[in-house]
C-alpha positions in Angstrom: -68.8 -82.2 -5.4 -70.2 -85.2 -3.6 -69.8 -84.1 0.0 -70.3 -87.6 1.6 -67.7 -89.0 -0.7 -65.2 -86.5 0.6 -65.6 -87.4 4.3 -64.2 -90.4 6.1 -66.7 -92.6 7.9 -66.0 -91.3 11.4 -66.3 -87.8 10.1 -69.7 -88.6 8.6 -70.8 -90.0 12.0 -69.6 -86.7 13.6 -71.5 -84.7 11.0 -74.7 -86.7 11.8 -74.2 -86.0 15.5 -73.8 -82.3 14.9 -76.9 -82.4 12.7 -78.9 -84.2 15.4 -77.9 -81.6 18.0 -78.8 -78.8 15.7 -82.2 -80.4 14.9 -82.9 -80.7 18.6 -81.9 -77.0 19.1 -84.4 -75.9 16.5 -87.2 -78.1 17.9 -86.6 -77.0 21.5 -86.1 -73.4 20.7 -89.6 -73.4 19.2 -91.1 -75.5 22.1 -89.5 -73.4 24.8 -90.2 -70.1 23.1 -86.6 -69.1 23.2 -84.2 -67.7 20.6 -80.5 -67.5 20.0 -78.5 -64.3 19.9 -77.1 -64.9 16.4 -74.4 -62.3 16.7 -72.9 -64.1 19.7 -72.3 -67.3 17.6 -71.7 -65.8 14.1 -67.9 -65.5 14.5 -67.4 -69.1 15.7 -69.7 -70.5 13.1 -68.0 -68.5 10.3 -64.6 -69.7 11.3 -65.8 -73.3 11.5 -67.4 -73.2 8.0 -64.3 -71.5 6.5 -62.1 -74.3 8.0 -64.5 -77.0 6.6 -64.6 -75.4 3.1 -60.8 -75.2 3.0 -60.5 -78.8 4.1 -62.8 -79.9 1.3 -60.7 -77.9 -1.2 -57.5 -79.7 0.0 -59.2 -83.0 -0.4 -60.6 -82.2 -3.8 -57.1 -81.3 -4.9 -55.6 -84.4 -3.3 -53.2 -82.4 -1.3 -52.1 -82.1 2.4 -54.3 -84.9 3.8 -53.2 -84.2 7.4 -54.2 -80.5 7.1 -57.5 -81.4 5.6 -58.3 -83.9 8.3 -57.2 -81.5 11.1 -59.3 -78.7 9.7 -62.4 -80.9 9.5 -61.9 -82.1 13.1 -61.4 -78.5 14.3 -64.5 -77.3 12.4 -66.6 -80.1 13.8 -65.3 -79.4 17.3 -66.4 -75.8 17.1 -69.8 -76.5 15.6 -70.6 -79.3 18.0 -69.5 -77.2 21.0 -71.6 -74.2 20.1 -74.7 -76.3 19.2 -74.3 -78.4 22.3 -74.0 -75.4 24.6 -77.3 -74.0 23.2 -79.0 -77.4 23.6 -77.8 -77.7 27.2 -79.6 -74.5 28.1 -82.8 -75.9 26.5 -82.9 -79.3 28.0 -83.9 -78.5 31.6 -87.6 -78.1 32.3 -88.8 -75.2 34.5 -89.1 -76.2 38.1 -86.8 -79.2 37.8 -85.5 -80.7 41.0 -81.9 -82.0 41.1 -80.3 -85.2 42.2 -77.6 -83.2 44.2 -79.0 -84.4 47.6 -78.3 -88.0 46.4 -74.9 -87.0 45.2 -74.0 -85.4 48.6 -75.0 -88.6 50.3 -72.9 -90.7 47.9 -69.9 -88.4 48.7 -70.5 -88.8 52.4 -70.5 -92.6 52.0 -67.1 -92.2 50.3 -65.9 -90.1 53.2 -65.7 -86.9 51.2 -67.1 -83.5 52.5 -66.9 -80.8 49.9 -67.2 -77.9 52.4 -64.4 -79.3 54.6 -62.3 -79.9 51.4 -62.8 -76.3 50.2 -62.0 -74.8 53.7 -58.8 -76.8 53.9 -57.7 -75.8 50.3 -58.3 -72.1 51.1 -55.2 -72.3 53.4 -53.2 -72.6 50.2 -54.3 -69.6 48.0 -51.3 -70.0 45.6 -52.3 -73.6 44.9 -55.9 -72.5 44.5 -54.8 -70.1 41.7 -52.9 -72.9 40.0 -56.0 -75.1 40.2 -58.1 -72.3 38.7 -55.7 -72.1 35.7 -55.7 -75.8 35.4 -59.5 -76.1 35.4 -59.8 -73.4 32.8 -57.2 -75.0 30.5 -59.4 -77.9 29.4 -60.5 -76.5 26.1 -57.0 -75.3 25.2 -55.7 -78.8 26.0 -58.4 -80.3 23.8 -57.4 -78.0 20.9 -53.7 -78.7 21.3 -54.1 -82.5 21.3 -56.5 -82.4 18.4 -54.2 -80.3 16.2 -51.2 -82.4 17.2 -52.9 -85.7 16.3 -54.0 -84.2 13.0 -50.8 -82.7 11.9 -48.7 -85.8 12.8 -51.0 -88.0 10.7 -52.5 -90.0 13.6 -55.8 -90.1 11.8 -57.3 -93.0 13.7 -56.6 -91.5 17.1 -57.8 -88.1 15.9 -61.2 -89.6 14.8 -61.5 -91.5 18.0 -60.7 -88.3 20.0 -63.4 -86.4 18.2 -66.0 -89.0 18.5 -65.3 -89.8 22.2 -65.8 -86.1 23.0 -69.0 -85.8 21.0 -70.6 -89.1 22.2 -69.7 -88.5 25.8 -71.2 -85.0 25.6 -74.4 -86.4 24.2 -74.6 -89.1 26.8 -74.0 -86.6 29.6 -76.7 -84.2 28.3 -79.2 -87.1 27.9 -78.5 -88.2 31.5 -78.7 -84.7 32.8 -82.0 -84.1 31.1 -83.5 -87.0 33.2 -81.5 -86.3 36.4 -80.2 -82.7 36.6 -77.4 -81.9 38.9 -75.4 -78.7 39.6 -72.8 -79.6 42.1 -72.2 -78.1 45.6 -71.8 -74.5 44.6 -75.5 -73.6 44.6 -76.1 -75.3 47.9 -73.1 -74.6 50.1 -72.2 -71.1 51.3 -68.6 -70.6 52.2 -67.4 -67.8 54.5 -66.4 -64.7 52.4 -62.8 -64.9 53.5 -62.6 -68.5 52.4 -64.2 -67.8 49.1 -61.8 -64.9 48.5 -58.7 -67.0 49.1 -59.9 -69.8 46.8 -61.1 -67.5 44.0 -63.5 -70.1 42.7 -64.4 -70.3 39.1 -67.8 -71.8 40.0 -68.7 -69.5 42.9 -71.9 -68.7 44.8 -73.0 -66.2 42.0 -72.5 -68.9 39.4 -74.5 -71.3 41.6 -77.3 -68.8 41.8 -77.5 -68.6 38.0 -77.7 -72.4 37.9 -80.6 -72.4 40.4 -82.4 -69.7 38.4 -82.1 -71.9 35.3 -83.6 -74.8 37.2 -86.5 -72.6 38.4 -87.3 -70.8 35.2 -86.0 -73.1 32.4 -84.3 -71.8 29.3 -83.6 -68.1 29.0 -85.7 -66.1 26.5 -82.6 -65.3 24.4 -79.5 -67.6 24.6 -76.3 -65.6 24.2 -72.6 -66.1 25.1 -73.4 -65.3 28.8 -75.4 -68.5 29.0 -72.7 -70.7 27.6 -71.5 -71.8 31.1 -71.0 -75.3 32.3 -74.2 -76.6 33.7 -73.8 -80.3 34.4 -72.3 -81.8 37.6 -72.8 -85.5 37.1 -71.1 -87.0 35.2 -68.2 -84.6 35.0 -67.3 -83.7 31.4 -64.1 -82.0 32.7 -63.0 -85.4 33.9 -63.8 -86.9 30.4 -61.7 -84.1 28.8 -58.8 -84.6 31.1 -58.7 -88.3 30.4 -59.1 -87.6 26.7 -56.2 -85.1 26.5 -53.9 -87.3 28.6 -54.6 -90.8 27.2 -54.9 -89.8 23.5 -51.5 -88.1 23.9 -49.8 -91.4 24.7 -46.8 -92.0 22.4 -46.4 -88.3 21.6 -44.3 -85.5 23.1 -47.4 -84.1 24.6 -48.0 -87.1 27.0 -45.9 -86.1 30.0 -46.9 -82.4 29.9 -50.6 -83.5 29.8 -49.9 -85.9 32.7 -48.4 -83.1 34.7 -51.3 -80.7 34.0 -54.0 -83.3 34.6 -52.7 -84.7 37.8 -54.0 -81.4 39.1 -57.2 -81.6 37.3 -59.1 -83.8 39.8 -58.7 -81.4 42.7 -59.3 -78.5 40.3 -62.6 -80.1 39.2 -63.7 -80.6 42.8 -62.6 -77.1 44.0 -62.8 -74.7 41.1 -65.5 -76.6 39.2 -67.6 -77.1 42.3 -68.1 -80.8 41.7 -69.1 -83.7 43.9 -66.5 -86.5 44.1 -68.9 -88.9 42.5 -69.1 -86.6 39.5 -65.4 -87.2 38.9 -65.9 -91.0 39.3 -68.9 -90.9 37.0 -66.9 -88.9 34.4 -64.1 -91.4 34.4 -66.5 -94.3 34.0 -68.2 -92.6 31.1 -64.9 -91.9 29.4 -63.8 -95.5 29.5 -67.2 -96.8 28.4 -67.4 -94.5 25.4 -63.8 -95.0 24.5 -64.4 -98.8 24.3 -67.4 -98.2 22.0 -65.5 -95.8 19.8 -62.5 -98.1 19.5 -64.9 -100.6 17.8 -66.4 -97.9 15.6 -63.0 -96.6 14.5 -60.7 -99.7 14.5 -56.9 -99.5 14.0 -55.7 -99.8 10.4 -54.4 -103.3 9.5 -51.0 -102.0 8.4 -49.0 -98.9 7.9 -49.3 -99.0 4.1 -53.0 -99.4 4.4 -53.2 -96.4 6.7 -51.1 -94.3 4.3 -53.4 -95.3 1.5 -56.5 -94.5 3.5 -55.1 -91.1 4.5 -54.5 -90.2 0.9 -58.2 -90.4 0.0 -61.6 -90.1 1.6 -63.8 -93.2 2.3 -67.1 -93.1 0.4 -70.3 -93.3 2.6 -71.1 -96.9 1.8 -67.6 -98.3 1.5 
């Protein structure tokens, strides 16, 4: 089977992005002298490869185009997420300084004080718990929208969704390599009673692990315990919230996603321990990448053309 001939062009681009991230993983693991706890990733990788093989089988048989496209997108999402998480741990050099002081000043210029915001929010512990659930729902939202787009045959939007997430992640990691940032959590201590009422996802202990990473660089062995969010600016949680909301337009998911993600901005600030400018930067990144991806993956000219395109894969050089 000619693998390239079985993939649509946006899927080929996604595959190249995954390959590039994996290549960087291999190079940086050797350079940093680190290794990966294979057992920690084996299950995810096995599931992704099984999905990919099943999708290719569907396409080879010319059946269930929507299922095949969805399975490929899901497998690529899993592979990229795992490879990217490893890469993120390898990108920061030991002894790196962060741009958080600059981000604090930018927040102050906008009239935002993270500590005062957190103390005020602690007066509403029930709301803080809701914001915690909201913050931790991002990946579930991504999976739901991806599967919905795939199974309803919205191939163009599915491919755009996949590429926006991947390209935005790559841009974020590249920027963070040059200008690391961790958010307020490592630098601001809240009173214990305030912290207890908030129940922060990114708390002082999380912040301490971030500072240890900045001081010592990549851990000797990268396992599941190291797959935590590291990047403050720009906020990928903001990118994901905009992705799940705006790509759900025109579907039954739209208003539920709007309702959830109206809470995401305060959740990102409080539970994610982000600067306000992180959220602004994440929004700007989303719209910039979305504009580029819209050109890479244009709308089909007509409904019949789209139906025809969905029934067969596009060769690599077509």
